[in-house]
C-alpha positions, 0 to 999 in steps of 0.5 A: 472244486477241482484245483490245479497244481501245475506242471513243474510247481506247487500248490498248497492249501487248507484241510480241517480235520475230517475233510479229505483231498482226492489227488488225481493223476490226470495225464497218469504219469506225474509224480506228486511230492506231498507234505502235511504241516500241523496247521497250528505249528508247522514244526510237526509235519508228516514224516516218512521216517516215523510212518514206517516205523509204525506201520511196518510198510515202505509203501503205505496201504489202504487205512494206514495213517501217515504220522508226524514227527510226534508220532501222531496221525495226520493224514489216512489213505482212504482210496487209492486207484493208482495201483497202490505204488507210491514212494516213502524213500526219496527226498524232495528234488533240490537244485543240488540234486540236479547239479548232481544229475549234471544239469547246469544253472538253475532247475525248477525243483520240489523243495522251491515248489514247497516254499512257493506253495506255502507262501502263497498262503503267507507260511514258510516251511520250517524245513523240507520234510522227506515227502509222501511221493504219490504215483512215484515208483521206486522198486528195490530188490532183495539185494537192497537196490533201488531204481527210479522207474515210470510210474505205473498209474494211469490217466485219471487214477487218484488217491484220496487222503482224510484229514486227522487234524487241522492241517497244511497240505502241499503239492509239487508236480515234480519237474524231474526231466532227466530221469524217467520218474514222470515217465519215460517221456520225461515230461512233467504235466500238471496234476489236480486235486479236489477237497471233499467234505 
């Protein structure tokens, strides 16, 4: 069944070992921050730092396993029609990030969206790990400079991830509307996901 990640909001679901989740960039330019937690112990979670140390890839490739902070596989990349461009470097946005960007008052953010998505399942994240930022385009140069560019993904493209353990997966349709990470129009939209198997 197709499920909606509402624009600027979060959503979470349970995944059993062996199931896959298809995350769809419905309109083509929406970043989806993604987290995975061991269902039996939320203090074990998908870790970008641990994954990069083992895969030696800044951007995961087909067949790469995403590792937990205990260095165990939790999700494996099975399919990717989004051009292979995702991000493992940037932290989830939070109220402090929007203050840094000059926004006054509250701004929807991925950190709060993670908490809200898990709360719907009766859970609370022990912390906000660095997310796997699906469809996010963060180019880098040989000098080590980074930039926030619009996604290269197209409407309806997707990535499929396989659960290697029983887990909780959480998503945020990133509400960033100051930088062009959700496209040059800076208009966050909904995305969708489907659990298979």
